[in-house]
C-alpha positions as CSV (number, residue, x, y, z in Angstrom):
1,M,0.0,0.0,0.0
2,L,2.8,2.5,0.9
3,F,4.7,1.7,-2.3
4,A,1.5,2.4,-4.3
5,A,1.2,5.7,-2.4
6,E,4.3,7.0,-4.1
7,R,2.2,7.1,-7.3
8,L,-1.1,8.2,-5.6
9,M,-0.7,11.9,-5.9
10,T,-2.0,12.4,-9.4
11,S,-4.3,9.5,-9.8
12,C,-6.3,8.9,-6.6
13,H,-9.9,9.6,-5.9
14,L,-9.4,10.0,-2.1
15,S,-9.5,13.4,-0.5
16,I,-6.1,15.2,-0.6
17,D,-5.6,18.1,1.7
18,L,-2.4,20.2,1.6
19,V,-1.4,22.3,4.6
20,I,1.3,24.9,3.9
21,G,3.3,26.4,6.8
22,D,2.6,30.1,7.4
23,V,6.3,30.8,7.9
24,A,8.7,30.6,4.9
25,V,12.4,30.0,5.2
26,T,14.7,32.2,3.2
27,Q,18.1,31.6,4.8
28,G,20.0,29.5,7.3
29,K,19.1,26.2,8.8
30,S,15.6,25.5,10.2
31,Y,14.4,22.5,12.3
32,W,10.9,21.4,13.4
33,A,9.4,18.2,14.5
34,C,6.0,16.6,14.3
35,C,4.2,13.5,15.7
36,V,2.1,11.7,13.1
37,D,-0.9,9.8,14.5
38,P,-0.1,6.1,13.7
39,S,-3.7,5.5,12.7
40,S,-3.5,8.1,9.9
41,Y,-4.2,6.7,6.5
42,L,-1.5,8.5,4.5
43,V,0.4,11.6,5.5
44,K,3.3,13.3,3.7
45,V,5.6,15.5,5.7
46,G,8.1,17.7,3.9
47,V,9.0,21.1,2.5
48,G,8.5,22.9,-0.8
49,L,9.2,26.0,-2.8
50,E,6.4,28.3,-1.7
51,S,5.4,29.3,-5.2
52,K,5.2,25.7,-6.4
53,L,3.2,24.5,-3.4
54,Q,0.7,27.3,-3.9
55,E,0.5,26.5,-7.6
56,W,0.1,22.8,-6.8
57,F,-2.6,23.5,-4.2
58,Q,-4.7,25.7,-6.6
59,V,-4.4,23.6,-9.8
60,P,-6.5,20.4,-10.0
61,Q,-4.2,17.3,-9.7
62,D,-5.1,15.9,-13.0
63,V,-3.6,18.9,-14.7
64,V,-0.3,19.0,-12.8
65,S,2.7,17.7,-14.8
66,P,3.8,14.3,-13.5
67,R,7.4,15.3,-13.9
68,Y,6.9,17.6,-10.9
69,D,5.0,15.0,-8.9
70,P,7.0,14.8,-5.7
71,D,6.6,11.1,-5.6
72,S,7.1,10.1,-9.2
73,G,10.5,8.6,-8.5
74,H,12.0,11.4,-10.7
75,D,12.0,14.3,-8.2
76,S,14.4,16.4,-10.3
77,G,11.7,17.2,-12.9
78,A,14.6,17.2,-15.4
79,E,14.0,14.0,-17.3
80,D,14.1,16.0,-20.6
81,T,17.3,18.0,-19.9
82,T,20.9,17.2,-19.2
83,V,21.2,19.4,-16.1
84,E,20.0,17.8,-12.9
85,A,17.9,20.3,-11.0
86,P,16.7,19.9,-7.4
87,P,13.0,19.2,-7.0
88,P,10.6,22.0,-6.0
89,Y,9.5,19.9,-3.0
90,A,10.3,16.8,-1.0
91,F,7.9,14.7,1.1
92,L,8.4,11.7,3.4
93,T,5.5,9.2,3.0
94,I,4.0,7.9,6.2
95,G,1.0,5.6,6.6
96,M,-0.4,2.8,8.8
97,G,2.4,3.2,11.4
98,K,5.2,3.0,8.9
99,I,7.5,5.3,6.8
100,L,8.3,4.5,3.2
101,L,12.0,5.3,2.5
102,S,12.7,5.8,-1.1
103,H,15.7,4.3,-2.9
104,G,18.8,6.2,-2.1
105,S,17.8,6.9,1.5
106,A,20.0,6.7,4.5
107,L,18.5,3.3,5.5
108,T,18.2,1.9,2.0
109,S,17.6,-1.8,1.5
110,R,18.5,-3.9,-1.5
111,D,15.0,-3.3,-2.8
112,P,15.2,-0.7,-5.6
113,N,11.7,0.5,-4.8
114,G,12.6,1.4,-1.2
115,C,11.8,-0.1,2.2
116,T,9.5,0.6,5.1
117,V,10.6,1.3,8.7
118,P,8.4,1.7,11.8
119,L,7.1,5.2,12.5
120,P,9.1,6.8,15.3
121,P,7.2,8.8,18.0
122,R,8.4,12.1,16.5
123,I,9.8,13.0,13.1
124,G,12.3,15.9,12.7
125,V,12.8,17.9,9.6
126,C,16.0,19.9,9.0
127,L,16.1,22.3,6.1
128,D,19.5,23.7,5.1
129,Y,18.5,26.6,2.8
130,E,22.1,27.5,1.7
131,Q,22.9,23.9,0.8
132,G,19.5,23.3,-0.8
133,K,18.9,20.1,1.1
134,V,16.3,18.7,3.6
135,S,16.9,15.9,6.1
136,F,14.3,13.8,7.9
137,Y,15.2,12.3,11.3
138,D,13.8,10.1,14.0
139,A,13.6,13.0,16.4
140,V,13.9,10.7,19.4
141,S,17.1,8.8,18.5
142,F,18.3,11.5,16.0
143,R,18.9,8.8,13.5
144,E,18.7,10.1,9.9
145,L,15.9,8.6,7.8
146,W,16.3,10.3,4.5
147,E,18.1,13.3,2.9
148,C,17.5,14.9,-0.5
149,G,18.0,18.1,-2.4
150,V,15.3,20.7,-2.7
151,D,15.0,23.9,-4.8
152,C,15.8,26.9,-2.6
153,S,15.7,29.6,-5.2
154,G,12.8,31.3,-3.3
155,P,11.0,31.0,0.0
156,V,10.6,27.4,1.2
157,C,7.7,26.4,3.5
158,P,7.0,23.3,5.6
159,A,4.2,21.3,4.0
160,F,1.9,18.5,5.1
161,C,-0.3,16.5,2.7
162,F,-3.1,14.3,4.1
163,I,-4.5,11.7,1.8
164,G,-7.7,10.1,3.0
165,G,-7.5,11.8,6.4
166,G,-5.0,11.8,9.2
167,A,-3.7,13.8,12.2
168,L,-0.4,15.1,13.4
169,H,1.0,17.3,16.2
170,L,3.4,20.0,15.0
171,Q,6.1,21.0,17.4
172,E,6.7,24.6,16.3
173,L,9.6,25.5,18.5
174,V,11.6,22.6,19.7
175,A,13.2,24.5,22.5
176,N,9.8,25.7,23.9
177,K,8.0,22.4,23.4
178,Q,4.9,24.2,22.0
179,E,2.6,21.9,20.0
180,R,-0.3,22.5,17.7
181,K,-2.7,19.7,16.6
182,V,-3.8,19.5,13.0
183,T,-6.7,17.2,12.1
184,I,-7.9,16.5,8.6
185,G,-10.7,14.3,7.4
186,G,-12.2,13.5,10.8
187,F,-9.3,11.7,12.3
188,A,-8.6,13.1,15.8
189,K,-6.8,11.8,18.8
190,L,-7.5,13.2,22.3
191,D,-4.4,13.4,24.6
């Protein structure tokens, strides 16, 4: 199911909700963490170029070019050019208590399609704007899960995509331990 989710973005008939962070990163390194409810159907946690995320959110999915689909397996969007460009956004796919790690991830298996690992209690996201890369961590053990390049030619925002409903707790400031709960599609968990 999770492997199929990598191709779900442009061809599914489930509800897809995209939440874009209200703070854009334009320099330096930024880190935030979130807890994804393990009963969530499918949640994508990541970052994206603000202009592309807004364009993606406003344009019907069946019109969006698959070469910019963040989960097409060809994140560069440069299949028809010789210069490898970073993708405009990058998402970690989470569902049913597991994380799908794409080929080339830090914990890669011999399976060319990727592997799954258990969902940690908290996921950390570290964006290095100057280097144009984003890293995803198990925020409890600080073990790196996946790292990839991302286009940082403009403001970059945190982004969360909910497919078929889900819930997460966003930890805005790690030092202050402030949390905000986001619920989409009726999934809610009382603490």
